[in-house]
N, C-alpha and C positions, 0 to 999 in steps of 0.2 A: 600553542596554535594562535595564529594571527589571522583575523578576518577583516577585510576591507569591503564595506557595503556602501554603495552610492544610493542614496534615497531617491526613489522614483518621483516623477513630476506630480503624481497625485497624492503624495504624502501629506497628511493633515498636520497642522501646527500643534505639536505636543512637546513636552519636555523630554530630556534624555532619560530621566527616571521613568516616565510613562512609556517611552519607547521600549526600554529594556524589560520593564515589568509587565506591561499589558499587551504590547504588540509582539514582542519576541519571547516572552515567558521565561526570561532568565531567572533561575531560582534565587531566592533571597540571599542565601549564603554566598553565592557566586557574585551577585550584585555588590555585596559588601566588600568582597575581595577586589573586585574591579575598581571600586571607588577608592579604597585605601591604598591600593598599589598604583593608582592613577593610570590604569590600563585601558581607559576609554578615551579616544581622541575624536575631535571633530575637525576635519580638514587639517589634520596634523597637530592640532593644539589640544592640550589636556582639557577634557570636558568637565564642566560643572554639572551635577545631576539636575539642578534646577534650570539649566540652560535650555532654550528652545532650539529644536532642530528644524531644518527647512528642506524642501525639495532641492536636490542637487548636492546636499552635504555628503561628504564621504565620512562614514563612521568606521573607526578602527577599534576592534576589540581584541585584546591580547589575553588569552586564556591559558592558565598554567595547567600542566598535566594533572595536578592534584585537585583541581576544581571539579572535575567530573570523573566518574568511574569509566575506565576504558575497558571494553569487553575483551576477554581472553579467548580468542577463536583460533582453533587449529586450522592451518591453511589447507585449502583444497587445491583445485586445478584451475588457474585463471584462463586456460585455453577453452574451457567450457562455458565462459561467460559471453553471452550475446548482448552487447550494450545497445540499447535503443536511444538513450539520451542521458547526458550527464553534464554537470558543472562541478564547481568545488564543494557544493553543499548537498546535492542529491544525485542519485543514479537510478535509472529505470532500465531493467534488463528483461529479456525474454526467457522466461522459465520453461525448460523442457518438461514434457509429461514424464512422470515416473521418478522425478527427483523431489525430495523433501525441501521445503522452504528453509528449515533450520533443524539442527540436531535435537533429538529428544533425550539423548544420553551424552555424557561428557566426552566419550571417546569416538563419537560419530564424526566422520570427516567428509562423507559423500553427500553433502547437501549444498543447496544454492548459497547459503550464507558462508560456508567454508570457501566456496569458489570465488565469491565476490571479495572475501577478505584477502585472498591471494592476489586478486586483481588490483586491490587498492594498496597493498603493502608497500609498493615502491614509492608511493607518495606519502607514506606514513599516516595513512588513514584507515579507519575501520568502519564496517557497515553496521547500521543499527536498523532493526526491524520496525517497519511502520505498519504493515499489514501482511497477511499471509495468503497463500494459495494452497489448496489441497495437493498432496503428492501427485495425484493422477491428473491434475489440471495444468494446462500449459498457459503461457501468455505473459502479459506485462505485469511487472511487480516493482514496487518502489522501495528503495532503501535510503535512509539518511546517511550522509558521509561524515557527520560530526554530531556531537551531543548538543550543540547549540540549536541546530535547526530541528532536532527530533521532536521536542514538545510542541513546536508550532505545527508540524505535520500531523502529530497526534490529534491536536485540536481541530485541524482542518478535516481529518477523517471523521471525527465525532460530529462535526457540524455539516457533514455531507458536502464539503467543498472540494473533495477529491472524488471524481466520478469514474466509475469503472463499468465498461460495457463488455458483456460476455456473449459468446456465440455457442450454441449447443445444438446437437442433433438428438431429437427424442424419438422414442418408439411410437409408431402409429400416427394417425392424422389428427391434428388438433381442430376439432369442429368448433372453432371460436371465431369471433371477429378478429380483425387484424391485430388488435392489441387488447390485453386484459391484465389484471393485477391479482396476484395470490397474496392474501393477507391471513396467514395462519401462524400461530406461535409455535416455536420449536424448542423441544427439551431433549434430555438424554434418554436413550433407550434403556429400559429397565434391565435387560439381560445381556446386551451386547455393548460394551463400553466404546466400541469403535463407531457406533451408529448414533444418529439422532432421529427423532420422530416428531410428528405433530402432537403437541400436548396443549390442549385448550385450557387446562387448569393451572399447570405449573410452568408452562413454556415461556420463553422470552419472545417479545414482539419481533415479528419477521415479515417483511414486505418485499415482494419481488414483482417487478413490472416486466411483462412478456410481450414481445412483438413477433408475429409470425412473418418469416421471410420467404419461405418456399415450402410447398407441400410436395412430398415425394410419394411414390406408391405405398411404402411401408413406414416411412419416417417423415419428420417435419424439421426443417431448419428454423431456428428461432434466435432472437437476441434477448438478453436479459439485463436489466439494470436493477441494482439493489438500493433500497432505502436503509437497510440494516445489513450487518455483516456477521450473521450467525454461522457457526461451523456447519458445513455441508448444506447451506441454505438452499441454493438453487437445486441441488440434487434431491433434497427432501421434498421441497415444494412440488417439483415436477412429478416425482413418484407419487405424491399424495393425490394428484389429479388423474392418475392412471397412465402417465406418459413419462416413464423413467428415461434417463439419458442413455443412449446407446453405448454399450461397453462399460456400464457402471458396475463394478464388482460387488458393491455393497447394496445398492438399491434397485437393481434390475434382476428379476427372477431368472432371466435367461440372457446374460450379458454377451452372448456370442454375436458375431457380426462385425466386431471391431477389435483390434488389438489393444485399444486404449479407450479410456473415458473420452467421449466426444464433447468436451467442454473446454473452451479456450477464452482467456481474458484478452479480447482483441483490441481494446482501446482503453487508455488511461489519460485523464486530463485533470489539470489543476492550474491555479494561479501561483506562480513562484512566490514563496514566502517573503523574499527580500526584493527581488527586481520587479515583482508584480507582472511579469511576463506570462502570457497565456501559453501553456504547454499542452499540446495534444500529441500523444504518442500512439502509434498503431503497431501492434505486434505481428510479426510474421507467422507463417504456418497456420493460417486459419483453416477451419475444418473444410473437408470436401463438400461441395454443394450437392 
């Protein structure tokens, strides 16, 4: 794999070693191979790792197949992939409701990861999971297209530099101000391994910001933004305040009224790890108002 990255105008003055290690999070072993093979270039010339890089420099990285573990993914159906945004490093797609993000068993093929793998195979690329959406949830989801950008995206997710905005329709009227926050720790259900619960003693920190969009006679349309990314976080938090999501088969005592969970990842935004371009992607198929 060969990558050519032109450093943006706001690149700070650092050495090649610092760029690879601290900014791009290239593993130590891979950095060693890059140096000994002379597989890093600056503007076409072999780079010295103590050399300073500058805005506008084109950095070429040549990565051997043996430097990283390439995932072995059974190919799905690329016709089912709805691409929202992509370049040579990342791809954002619109996940349909009812499709798993990734296989749980080695022989599973009908997941979004399988479909994206089929979509990328013609360019000899593979998808790498950055974050997940529940099977029942639709909307924007991000994949890395190579192992070089994957750890950078992982750090961005941990540092909340990747923003995800969700839309949901909940049961009943929310007698709240326009916006409020649910701050309740979430843990595993003691008797049902599929579910999560509010667990004030052993649960993990979970924070959901809620904004009321529209009150309907029996339901409320809301937007949610997460500070944390716990499994089923939005679903558990809304159920805990007595307003489960319409159509939720796990957390709504009477999920009738919708053929699917009314939860949609409507917007995803981030600063591109290499170009520093602001990317804001809106996913189609938002919930009915």
